[in-house]
Each structure stands twice: as C-alpha cells, then as structure tokens.
N, C-alpha and C positions, 0 to 999 in steps of 0.2 A: 727546279734548281734552287739550292740554298746559296745565298750570296753574302759575302762580307764586303762592306764599303769602308775604305780607309783612305788616308791621305798623309801628306807631311806638312800641310799648312795649319793643321789643328782642327779640333772639334767644332769650332765656331765658323769655319770657312763656308761661305755661301756655295762654293763649288762642290763641297762635300754633300751638303743637303740636296743640291740639284741633282747630283748623280744618284743619290739614294732614292729620291723621288722617281727618277726614271726607272730604276730597278723595280720598285714597287709597282709602277704602272705597267711594267712588262710582265707582271704576274709572278715574279720571283719572291721567294721567302727571304727577307732582307734583314740583316743585322748591321749596325754601324758600330765601329770601334776605331777611334782615331786618337792621335796624341792630344794630351790636354793643352799643349802649347806648341808653338812653331817648332818644326823639326826638319826644316829643309836642309839639304846637303848631307844627310846622315847616311846615304847609301843603304847598305844592308846591315848597318850597325845594330847591335842588340843592347846597347847600354840602356839600363832602366833601373835595375834593382838598387835599393838603398842599402844602408849598412846591415840591416837585418834580413836582406834578400827578399824583401817584400816589394810589390809594385802596386801603387795605389790605383784603384779603378772607381770611378764615380758614375752612377747612372745619370743620363741626361735625356731631355726631350727636345728634339730638334724642330724648328718651325716648319709647319706644313707636313709633319710626319707623325701624326698621333698614332700610338700603338706600335711604332717601330722601335725595337730595343736599340738604345744608343749608349755608348760607353766612352767616357773621357779617360784615357789611359796615360799614366805618367811614364811614357816609354816612347821609343822610336817606332816608326811604322813597320819596319821589318820585324821587330820584336812582336808587334801586334799580329802580324801575319803568321809568325811562327807559333805563338800560343793559340791562335785561332785554329790552326791545323791540328792542335792537340785537345780541342774541345773547351777552350777557355770561355767561349761565348755561345755555347750550345754545340750542336753537331758540327763537325768540321765543314767548311764551305766547299762547294763544288767549283765556285767561281769567286775570284777576288777582283773587285774594281777599285783602282787606286786613283784618286783625284777628286774633282777636277783641279789640277794644279794651277796655281797662279804663276804663269810663265812657262815657256816652251822647255821641253827636255829633248834635245836633239844631239846627234853626233855622238862621238865617243864620251862626251861629258855625261851621258846617261849613267855611266858608272858611278857617279857621285850623287845621283838623285835619290832622295828618300822615296819619292813617288814610284820610281822604277824599282828601287831596292825592295819595296814591299811586294811588288808584283813578282820579282824574281825569287824572293824568299817563299812566296806562296806556291810558286811553280815547283821549286825544289821539294816541297812538302805535299805534292800531289794534286794541287788545284790547277785550274786554268786561270789566266790572269790578263787583265787589260789595264794598262796605265794610260790615263787621259790628262792632257795638258792644254792650256789655253795660252796662246802666244800674245800676251799683253804688253810685251816690251818692257822698257825701264821706267815708264811714266805711270806712277800709281794712281793718277787721277783720271785716266781715260776710262770710259764706260767699259765694263767687263761683260762680254756676251756669253755668259755661262750657258744660256739656253742653246746657243749654237753648238757649243762643245758637246753638250749632253745629247742633242739631237743627232749629231754625227756618231757619237758613241753608241747610242741606242740602235743605230742601223747595224752595228757589229755584234750586238748581244748574242743573237742566235748563232752567228758564226763562231764566236768565242766558245759558247756552250758546246758546240760540236767538235771543237779541237780536242786532241788527245790530252790527257792529264800531263801537266808539266809545260804546256805551251804558254807563251807570253807574246802579247801584241803591245806595241808602244804607239799610241795615237797622239798626234799634235794637230791642233785646230787653230786657224787664224782667228784673230779677234775681230770678226766681222759679223754683221747681222745675217748674211746669207753666204753659204759656201757650197761647193759641189761635193761630189763623192770623194772619199779619201783615195789617194794614190799610194801604191806601194813604193817605198823609198829605201835606198841604202843609207846606212849611217854615214854622216859627213865626218870629215876629219876634225872640223871645227864649225861653229855656228856664227851668226852675225853678232851675237852677244857672247863675250868671253870674260873670264875672270882674270884679273890682274892683281899682283901683290903690291901692297903699299906699305912702305916702312914708316913706322911711327917714330916721333921724336923721342919717345921714352924707351926705344929699343924693341917695341912690340911689332908684330906683323899683322896686317889686316888685309882682307880681300875686298875687291870692288868689281862690280860688273860694268863693263864698258862696251859700247858699240864699236865695231871695226868695219872698215871699208873693203877688206880683202874680198876677192871674187870667190863666190861659193861654187863648189863643184856641181855641175848640172846633174839632175837626177837624184841628188841626195835629199835627205829630209830637210836639212837647213835651206837648200836652194828652193825646193818646191814650196815650202812653207812661206818663204819670203815672196814667192810669186802669188800667194793667196790660195794655195791648195792645202786641204787637210792631208796629212801623211800618216801612213801606217807602216810599221816596221816590225817584223817578227824578230824576237830576241831569243838567244840561247842562253840558258842559265849555266851554272857551273858544270863542266864536263871535262873529261880527260882529253888530251890532244894526241891522237895516234900518229901524227906526222913528226913529232919531236922525238929524236933518239937520245937516250941517256945511258 
C-alpha cells in the first residue's frame, strides 16, 4: 500500500509525525505532504495558488522519520489530497491518513474540518481514507496522548486498506493514556464543544469555541467520546440524492 499522510494542523504537528511513523511501522510506503501552516476549519477548500497560479512546496525532514519524503505545501489539506491523487508526490496513494488532529471532529461539524475534508477529497479521487482526531478539549496545556490516538488508528489500518476505493472512516480518540476498542457511532447533531460568533467592537466577526452543557444524544460520536470511548464513523462523500424530486 502506498500511503499519503496529511493534516490541517500543519507540517510541524507532532500528531502528523506520529501517524506517519505508525504507517511506516505497518510496512506501508509512506509520503508526507501537509500544509506549511495551520489550516484548520478549511473543509474541502482548495485555496492555494498565488497570483501566478503556483503553489510553493518545500522538502522537509520530520523528526524520527529519516528517509520518509515530507513536503510542506502552501495550501489547504484538501488541495494536497487532490494533487496527490494526480501524482504530485509520486504515484497516487492507495490510502490517505489525515491527522492526528489536535481536537475532536464529531457530529455534523465534520463538514467544516480540514482533517475530514482531506479524507473526503481523497475518497472522491479514488483512495480509501481515515481521518484521525484526538479529543484534547479546549485547554492547550494538557498532555496530548498522541500515542494513544495512533495506536487505535493502527488497529484500523488493515480494515481501511480492505475497504473499496472511495470509502472514508472518521476516528475520534479520547485524550487518555489507555482506551478500549473503537465503537461505531452515528454523527451527533452537535458536540460538547461548539462554535459561537463574537461581534467585535470594530464591526468584525470572530468565532470562539465554547463548552456547552446540553445533553448529548446516546450512541452518537459526541456522546460515546465524552464517555471515554474511541468512535469510528463511516462517512459518505459527495453523491447524488435519489430521494429528492426536482
């Protein structure tokens, strides 16, 4: 299997390097291509090209990954997944692993996630994809259990490789030293952390992430994750809806 590792937290994220190391240890031919800087919340956006329609790509060497090709790309993760499918970083990948994201991606809000957007874009272009996120909450100073997220993801590697082309799994892992097997979960309507609009004094609009106390629907990804379970949810990428009459 030829595997592309990407993310939306940027090329220097420890979660990216940890996921790439797991792919290498699994025996997969691994290439890393990730945004040169933070690209969270970009969904499947393709914004990248400068005025001359060029996209800057710089070779990098990631810690603990000698010999693994790594590229810092001045683009959003979905753009990276798209051009990878067309041979930008060597032969097109069979599998795309996106993450490990700093923060959960649950519920309908996955629509806005750059982590999930890269996976969905990869799937539209013929790969199988796994998006991986670590539920670290809103406190940036807590220990990040990247190894836990990667260990759970690695249990799914062979399952992902056996899926038909175009399949996507969204994995969320609690930020704990030890967790159990992932549970299949439905998408929640909302999660425990939600985005709120804040009006600025200068007429600007900003977004803030806040914790909410609303009850989470049992059996959903948000609820199971809050209970300490890793969750896995198959996602469908863009497809026509046969049930809508026009």
